[in-house]
KEMIZA-321949 format. One record per residue (C-alpha): x, y, z; residue in three letters; residue number from 1. Coordinates in steps of 0.02 Angstrom, whole numbers, padded with zeros to 5 digits, always signed. Last residue first. Example, Ala and Ser with C-alpha at 12.3 -4.5 7.8 and 13.67 -1.06 7.14 Angstrom:
2
+--------+--------+--------+-----+-----+
:      x :      y :      z :   r :   k :
+--------+--------+--------+-----+-----+
: +00684 : -00053 : +00357 : ser :   2 :
: +00615 : -00225 : +00390 : ala :   1 :
+--------+--------+--------+-----+-----+
***
This chain:
327
+--------+--------+--------+-----+-----+
:      x :      y :      z :   r :   k :
+--------+--------+--------+-----+-----+
: +02278 : +02914 : +00344 : gly : 327 :
: +02393 : +02773 : +00298 : arg : 326 :
: +02268 : +02648 : +00364 : arg : 325 :
: +02136 : +02722 : +00247 : met : 324 :
: +02255 : +02713 : +00100 : arg : 323 :
: +02293 : +02532 : +00141 : leu : 322 :
: +02107 : +02486 : +00141 : thr : 321 :
: +02080 : +02577 : -00024 : val : 320 :
: +02222 : +02479 : -00104 : ala : 319 :
: +02154 : +02315 : -00037 : leu : 318 :
: +01981 : +02351 : -00107 : leu : 317 :
: +02058 : +02399 : -00275 : met : 316 :
: +02153 : +02235 : -00280 : phe : 315 :
: +01993 : +02136 : -00247 : leu : 314 :
: +01889 : +02233 : -00373 : leu : 313 :
: +02021 : +02209 : -00507 : ala : 312 :
: +02035 : +02023 : -00468 : ala : 311 :
: +01845 : +02003 : -00489 : leu : 310 :
: +01855 : +02091 : -00657 : leu : 309 :
: +02004 : +01984 : -00707 : pro : 308 :
: +01898 : +01829 : -00668 : trp : 307 :
: +01731 : +01884 : -00740 : arg : 306 :
: +01805 : +01922 : -00911 : phe : 305 :
: +01828 : +01735 : -00947 : leu : 304 :
: +01697 : +01703 : -01083 : glu : 303 :
: +01699 : +01526 : -01149 : gln : 302 :
: +01710 : +01493 : -01335 : gln : 301 :
: +01674 : +01335 : -01435 : pro : 300 :
: +01751 : +01332 : -01609 : arg : 299 :
: +01632 : +01294 : -01752 : trp : 298 :
: +01670 : +01236 : -01927 : gln : 297 :
: +01541 : +01222 : -02065 : gln : 296 :
: +01572 : +01102 : -02207 : ala : 295 :
: +01529 : +01172 : -02377 : glu : 294 :
: +01372 : +01087 : -02437 : lys : 293 :
: +01335 : +00924 : -02520 : glu : 292 :
: +01151 : +00891 : -02551 : val : 291 :
: +01104 : +00737 : -02455 : pro : 290 :
: +01069 : +00574 : -02549 : glu : 289 :
: +00903 : +00506 : -02487 : leu : 288 :
: +00936 : +00348 : -02386 : arg : 287 :
: +00835 : +00413 : -02240 : asp : 286 :
: +00684 : +00424 : -02356 : leu : 285 :
: +00695 : +00236 : -02385 : glu : 284 :
: +00703 : +00203 : -02198 : glu : 283 :
: +00555 : +00320 : -02182 : tyr : 282 :
: +00452 : +00217 : -02302 : ile : 281 :
: +00507 : +00053 : -02224 : lys : 280 :
: +00445 : +00112 : -02054 : his : 279 :
: +00274 : +00156 : -02125 : phe : 278 :
: +00267 : -00013 : -02210 : glu : 277 :
: +00288 : -00094 : -02040 : glu : 276 :
: +00161 : +00025 : -01963 : thr : 275 :
: +00025 : -00031 : -02081 : asp : 274 :
: -00047 : +00012 : -02252 : arg : 273 :
: +00078 : +00151 : -02286 : ala : 272 :
: +00089 : +00173 : -02475 : arg : 271 :
: +00234 : +00275 : -02543 : phe : 270 :
: +00241 : +00394 : -02690 : tyr : 269 :
: +00408 : +00459 : -02752 : met : 268 :
: +00487 : +00627 : -02791 : gly : 267 :
: +00541 : +00711 : -02952 : gly : 266 :
: +00412 : +00850 : -02940 : thr : 265 :
: +00290 : +00788 : -03074 : ser : 264 :
: +00302 : +00607 : -03014 : ser : 263 :
: +00265 : +00646 : -02831 : ala : 262 :
: +00112 : +00751 : -02870 : ile : 261 :
: +00049 : +00626 : -02999 : ala : 260 :
: +00067 : +00482 : -02875 : lys : 259 :
: -00031 : +00580 : -02745 : leu : 258 :
: -00166 : +00621 : -02873 : thr : 257 :
: -00188 : +00438 : -02923 : arg : 256 :
: -00182 : +00380 : -02743 : glu : 255 :
: -00337 : +00480 : -02698 : asp : 254 :
: -00379 : +00396 : -02531 : leu : 253 :
: -00567 : +00395 : -02507 : asp : 252 :
: -00581 : +00204 : -02510 : ala : 251 :
: -00448 : +00192 : -02377 : ser : 250 :
: -00557 : +00106 : -02245 : pro : 249 :
: -00595 : -00036 : -02366 : asn : 248 :
: -00724 : -00151 : -02287 : met : 247 :
: -00741 : -00339 : -02271 : leu : 246 :
: -00903 : -00383 : -02183 : gln : 245 :
: -00923 : -00482 : -02022 : phe : 244 :
: -01096 : -00540 : -01973 : gly : 243 :
: -01259 : -00488 : -02056 : phe : 242 :
: -01308 : -00372 : -01914 : val : 241 :
: -01137 : -00289 : -01935 : ser : 240 :
: -00958 : -00313 : -01875 : arg : 239 :
: -00824 : -00231 : -01984 : met : 238 :
: -00673 : -00323 : -02050 : gln : 237 :
: -00536 : -00215 : -02123 : asp : 236 :
: -00454 : -00199 : -02293 : ser : 235 :
: -00342 : -00074 : -02380 : glu : 234 :
: -00256 : -00001 : -02229 : ser : 233 :
: -00226 : +00185 : -02215 : gly : 232 :
: -00099 : +00321 : -02256 : ile : 231 :
: -00042 : +00375 : -02430 : gly : 230 :
: +00131 : +00452 : -02420 : val : 229 :
: +00190 : +00582 : -02545 : thr : 228 :
: +00370 : +00633 : -02576 : tyr : 227 :
: +00384 : +00807 : -02650 : ile : 226 :
: +00541 : +00882 : -02728 : lys : 225 :
: +00537 : +01072 : -02737 : leu : 224 :
: +00637 : +01131 : -02888 : gly : 223 :
: +00555 : +01299 : -02919 : val : 222 :
: +00449 : +01247 : -03069 : ala : 221 :
: +00412 : +01076 : -02991 : ala : 220 :
: +00332 : +01160 : -02841 : ala : 219 :
: +00224 : +01270 : -02951 : met : 218 :
: +00167 : +01117 : -03049 : glu : 217 :
: +00132 : +01025 : -02886 : ala : 216 :
: +00022 : +01168 : -02826 : ala : 215 :
: -00077 : +01157 : -02987 : glu : 214 :
: -00092 : +00969 : -02964 : leu : 213 :
: -00151 : +00986 : -02783 : pro : 212 :
: -00287 : +01115 : -02825 : ser : 211 :
: -00271 : +01283 : -02742 : val : 210 :
: -00408 : +01370 : -02641 : ser : 209 :
: -00429 : +01239 : -02507 : gly : 208 :
: -00547 : +01095 : -02473 : ala : 207 :
: -00589 : +00917 : -02526 : thr : 206 :
: -00419 : +00853 : -02587 : asn : 205 :
: -00424 : +00665 : -02566 : ala : 204 :
: -00389 : +00559 : -02413 : gly : 203 :
: -00262 : +00477 : -02298 : asp : 202 :
: -00126 : +00609 : -02301 : thr : 201 :
: +00061 : +00626 : -02274 : met : 200 :
: +00162 : +00750 : -02381 : leu : 199 :
: +00351 : +00744 : -02364 : ile : 198 :
: +00424 : +00903 : -02439 : leu : 197 :
: +00606 : +00923 : -02492 : val : 196 :
: +00703 : +01077 : -02545 : arg : 195 :
: +00892 : +01075 : -02562 : asn : 194 :
: +00923 : +01076 : -02747 : lys : 193 :
: +00847 : +01250 : -02764 : glu : 192 :
: +00939 : +01323 : -02615 : pro : 191 :
: +00817 : +01377 : -02478 : ser : 190 :
: +00727 : +01545 : -02484 : asp : 189 :
: +00571 : +01470 : -02565 : gln : 188 :
: +00552 : +01338 : -02430 : leu : 187 :
: +00420 : +01426 : -02324 : arg : 186 :
: +00317 : +01474 : -02477 : lys : 185 :
: +00329 : +01299 : -02549 : leu : 184 :
: +00268 : +01226 : -02385 : ala : 183 :
: +00119 : +01344 : -02390 : leu : 182 :
: +00078 : +01297 : -02571 : gly : 181 :
: +00093 : +01111 : -02536 : ile : 180 :
: -00024 : +01124 : -02388 : ala : 179 :
: -00146 : +01231 : -02490 : asp : 178 :
: -00153 : +01096 : -02623 : gly : 177 :
: -00186 : +00957 : -02497 : ile : 176 :
: -00333 : +01046 : -02414 : ala : 175 :
: -00422 : +00901 : -02327 : thr : 174 :
: -00585 : +00915 : -02229 : arg : 173 :
: -00622 : +00908 : -02043 : glu : 172 :
: -00535 : +01066 : -01984 : gly : 171 :
: -00360 : +01121 : -01932 : ala : 170 :
: -00366 : +01051 : -01755 : leu : 169 :
: -00483 : +00913 : -01814 : gly : 168 :
: -00366 : +00775 : -01757 : ile : 167 :
: -00240 : +00838 : -01629 : gln : 166 :
: -00060 : +00898 : -01644 : ala : 165 :
: +00034 : +00902 : -01477 : glu : 164 :
: +00149 : +00758 : -01526 : asn : 163 :
: +00203 : +00851 : -01683 : leu : 162 :
: +00236 : +01011 : -01586 : leu : 161 :
: +00346 : +00914 : -01464 : gln : 160 :
: +00439 : +00827 : -01603 : leu : 159 :
: +00471 : +00992 : -01692 : val : 158 :
: +00536 : +01066 : -01529 : thr : 157 :
: +00652 : +00918 : -01503 : gln : 156 :
: +00717 : +00932 : -01682 : arg : 155 :
: +00788 : +01106 : -01653 : asp : 154 :
: +00884 : +01128 : -01818 : phe : 153 :
: +00741 : +01238 : -01879 : thr : 152 :
: +00627 : +01271 : -02026 : leu : 151 :
: +00466 : +01345 : -01961 : pro : 150 :
: +00351 : +01240 : -01850 : ala : 149 :
: +00160 : +01233 : -01853 : gln : 148 :
: +00131 : +01324 : -02017 : leu : 147 :
: -00054 : +01306 : -02049 : tyr : 146 :
: -00150 : +01235 : -02198 : ala : 145 :
: -00337 : +01253 : -02213 : gln : 144 :
: -00487 : +01137 : -02204 : asp : 143 :
: -00364 : +01009 : -02135 : gly : 142 :
: -00178 : +01044 : -02137 : phe : 141 :
: -00027 : +01043 : -02023 : leu : 140 :
: +00139 : +01106 : -02091 : val : 139 :
: +00305 : +01060 : -02011 : met : 138 :
: +00485 : +01117 : -02023 : gly : 137 :
: +00652 : +01027 : -02017 : ile : 136 :
: +00828 : +01093 : -02045 : arg : 135 :
: +00941 : +00944 : -02070 : asp : 134 :
: +01099 : +00913 : -01967 : gly : 133 :
: +01036 : +00759 : -01875 : thr : 132 :
: +00882 : +00691 : -01962 : arg : 131 :
: +00871 : +00533 : -01856 : lys : 130 :
: +00754 : +00607 : -01725 : arg : 129 :
: +00636 : +00666 : -01863 : val : 128 :
: +00614 : +00488 : -01929 : phe : 127 :
: +00572 : +00421 : -01756 : glu : 126 :
: +00441 : +00557 : -01740 : gly : 125 :
: +00370 : +00513 : -01910 : ala : 124 :
: +00344 : +00333 : -01851 : val : 123 :
: +00260 : +00372 : -01686 : ala : 122 :
: +00165 : +00527 : -01743 : lys : 121 :
: +00099 : +00440 : -01898 : thr : 120 :
: +00039 : +00291 : -01796 : ala : 119 :
: -00052 : +00408 : -01676 : val : 118 :
: -00127 : +00502 : -01824 : leu : 117 :
: -00190 : +00343 : -01906 : arg : 116 :
: -00286 : +00281 : -01756 : asp : 115 :
: -00223 : +00149 : -01638 : val : 114 :
: -00252 : -00038 : -01611 : val : 113 :
: -00129 : -00102 : -01482 : gln : 112 :
: +00009 : -00232 : -01499 : gly : 111 :
: +00149 : -00105 : -01497 : asn : 110 :
: +00063 : -00006 : -01635 : leu : 109 :
: -00075 : -00084 : -01740 : ile : 108 :
: -00156 : +00028 : -01870 : phe : 107 :
: -00336 : +00033 : -01932 : asp : 106 :
: -00416 : +00151 : -01807 : gln : 105 :
: -00490 : +00290 : -01915 : glu : 104 :
: -00457 : +00454 : -01824 : gln : 103 :
: -00363 : +00520 : -01977 : met : 102 :
: -00531 : +00532 : -02067 : ser : 101 :
: -00570 : +00692 : -01972 : gly : 100 :
: -00432 : +00791 : -02056 : ser :  99 :
: -00263 : +00817 : -01971 : leu :  98 :
: -00152 : +00780 : -02123 : asp :  97 :
: +00034 : +00807 : -02090 : val :  96 :
: +00150 : +00908 : -02204 : ala :  95 :
: +00332 : +00884 : -02159 : leu :  94 :
: +00464 : +01005 : -02225 : met :  93 :
: +00646 : +00962 : -02254 : leu :  92 :
: +00785 : +01088 : -02285 : asp :  91 :
: +00938 : +00984 : -02329 : arg :  90 :
: +01121 : +01036 : -02315 : gly :  89 :
: +01189 : +00884 : -02227 : ser :  88 :
: +01262 : +00982 : -02082 : val :  87 :
: +01349 : +00893 : -01938 : pro :  86 :
: +01455 : +01036 : -01873 : met :  85 :
: +01643 : +01007 : -01881 : ala :  84 :
: +01732 : +01060 : -01721 : leu :  83 :
: +01883 : +01175 : -01707 : ser :  82 :
: +01974 : +01158 : -01542 : asp :  81 :
: +01923 : +01267 : -01397 : gly :  80 :
: +01937 : +01455 : -01376 : val :  79 :
: +01953 : +01524 : -01199 : trp :  78 :
: +01897 : +01704 : -01197 : val :  77 :
: +01965 : +01869 : -01133 : pro :  76 :
: +01849 : +02015 : -01167 : arg :  75 :
: +01966 : +02168 : -01178 : ala :  74 :
: +01863 : +02252 : -01041 : ala :  73 :
: +01920 : +02118 : -00918 : ala :  72 :
: +02102 : +02153 : -00964 : ala :  71 :
: +02072 : +02339 : -00938 : val :  70 :
: +02004 : +02305 : -00764 : leu :  69 :
: +02149 : +02187 : -00724 : met :  68 :
: +02276 : +02321 : -00775 : val :  67 :
: +02184 : +02450 : -00669 : trp :  66 :
: +02183 : +02334 : -00518 : ala :  65 :
: +02370 : +02303 : -00540 : val :  64 :
: +02398 : +02492 : -00536 : ser :  63 :
: +02289 : +02512 : -00382 : ala :  62 :
: +02388 : +02376 : -00295 : leu :  61 :
: +02552 : +02461 : -00337 : leu :  60 :
: +02488 : +02630 : -00278 : leu :  59 :
: +02429 : +02552 : -00115 : ala :  58 :
: +02600 : +02472 : -00092 : leu :  57 :
: +02686 : +02638 : -00121 : leu :  56 :
: +02570 : +02727 : +00001 : gly :  55 :
: +02592 : +02595 : +00136 : phe :  54 :
: +02780 : +02612 : +00113 : trp :  53 :
: +02764 : +02799 : +00137 : ser :  52 :
: +02662 : +02772 : +00295 : arg :  51 :
: +02798 : +02662 : +00366 : gly :  50 :
: +02926 : +02799 : +00335 : leu :  49 :
: +02817 : +02925 : +00423 : val :  48 :
: +02794 : +02804 : +00570 : lys :  47 :
: +02981 : +02775 : +00583 : gly :  46 :
: +03011 : +02963 : +00589 : gly :  45 :
: +02888 : +02986 : +00733 : gln :  44 :
: +03027 : +02988 : +00866 : gln :  43 :
: +03101 : +03144 : +00788 : phe :  42 :
: +02942 : +03238 : +00822 : asn :  41 :
: +02943 : +03174 : +01003 : glu :  40 :
: +03103 : +03269 : +01038 : leu :  39 :
: +03026 : +03437 : +01004 : phe :  38 :
: +03044 : +03551 : +00857 : pro :  37 :
: +02935 : +03706 : +00861 : val :  36 :
: +02829 : +03729 : +00708 : lys :  35 :
: +02754 : +03898 : +00682 : leu :  34 :
: +02602 : +03911 : +00577 : ala :  33 :
: +02521 : +04026 : +00448 : val :  32 :
: +02422 : +03917 : +00328 : gly :  31 :
: +02475 : +03843 : +00164 : gln :  30 :
: +02340 : +03749 : +00067 : lys :  29 :
: +02414 : +03613 : -00037 : pro :  28 :
: +02421 : +03645 : -00224 : glu :  27 :
: +02302 : +03538 : -00322 : ala :  26 :
: +02387 : +03413 : -00435 : pro :  25 :
: +02409 : +03462 : -00617 : lys :  24 :
: +02294 : +03374 : -00740 : leu :  23 :
: +02379 : +03324 : -00902 : trp :  22 :
: +02520 : +03220 : -00828 : trp :  21 :
: +02408 : +03127 : -00705 : arg :  20 :
: +02277 : +03101 : -00840 : val :  19 :
: +02409 : +03034 : -00957 : leu :  18 :
: +02477 : +02919 : -00822 : leu :  17 :
: +02301 : +02855 : -00785 : pro :  16 :
: +02270 : +02823 : -00972 : leu :  15 :
: +02429 : +02722 : -01000 : pro :  14 :
: +02331 : +02556 : -01004 : leu :  13 :
: +02194 : +02618 : -01120 : leu :  12 :
: +02279 : +02546 : -01275 : leu :  11 :
: +02243 : +02378 : -01194 : phe :  10 :
: +02063 : +02398 : -01256 : met :   9 :
: +02129 : +02361 : -01431 : trp :   8 :
: +02127 : +02176 : -01386 : trp :   7 :
: +01937 : +02169 : -01397 : trp :   6 :
: +01919 : +01982 : -01430 : leu :   5 :
: +02063 : +01940 : -01314 : phe :   4 :
: +02117 : +01760 : -01343 : glu :   3 :
: +02161 : +01607 : -01240 : tyr :   2 :
: +02197 : +01435 : -01314 : met :   1 :
+--------+--------+--------+-----+-----+
***
């Protein structure tokens, strides 16, 4: 339907009449003249009558132009039907490890061997695309933790920033505690039952000013639930002078600390040894029960002031044209 957001602007409609009543018209200048009637004066009567009709029509057009101008000032809008916004009520923060060990190539993606960060981007990106209605933010950490994306409904921007992340961008070491602390700071304004952090790392805490367990205690105190993901395969064959040797690329992964972080905050620990397990982890996270929140309604609006404004200009142009012909 159509509405006028500033309907009180219609109170200005009688303004020209008030101005006309308040300001007296200027008296015509009277000069000394002697008019002698001749026959041709009487022949111009039709022209005088025609000019009066031009004047009345010009006045009518000017009046319509004024009404259209006031209608444009009243901000007419077309208001659509009420739509329910898909809001689940969760503020979800991703913390992604960019330390040097993330360049270890022990994942297979689409038949190709890729490093851990590429696999994380692929699977985490799919997870972000599915989080319709959630506010998502992202923290990148290495030697230090950095806020890469604040909480936002714009999932495309988060995906773009995730894809642009590079190994070593935040340093070579791993500051897990600082990453938790920064995420906690960005989530502190969210409702207590509405804070979730997904921490993805392939190593142990080797940098930062806050230990992971201390940060987890602070997170638990304010109701921040942390899900930790340990990244990396457990066995890989390496060629050497003695032939193939079985190696453990995830020997540095501190699973004990990651499990303690998740347990103390009410979250869960997941192990991502390959892309298939990675997918299962995010499928499990997708089944997290959303915090119920009052449904938000939105009614689309389209501004229509341009049309009465254009009509006002057109009618005024016609009125001016008639006035000029009258003269």
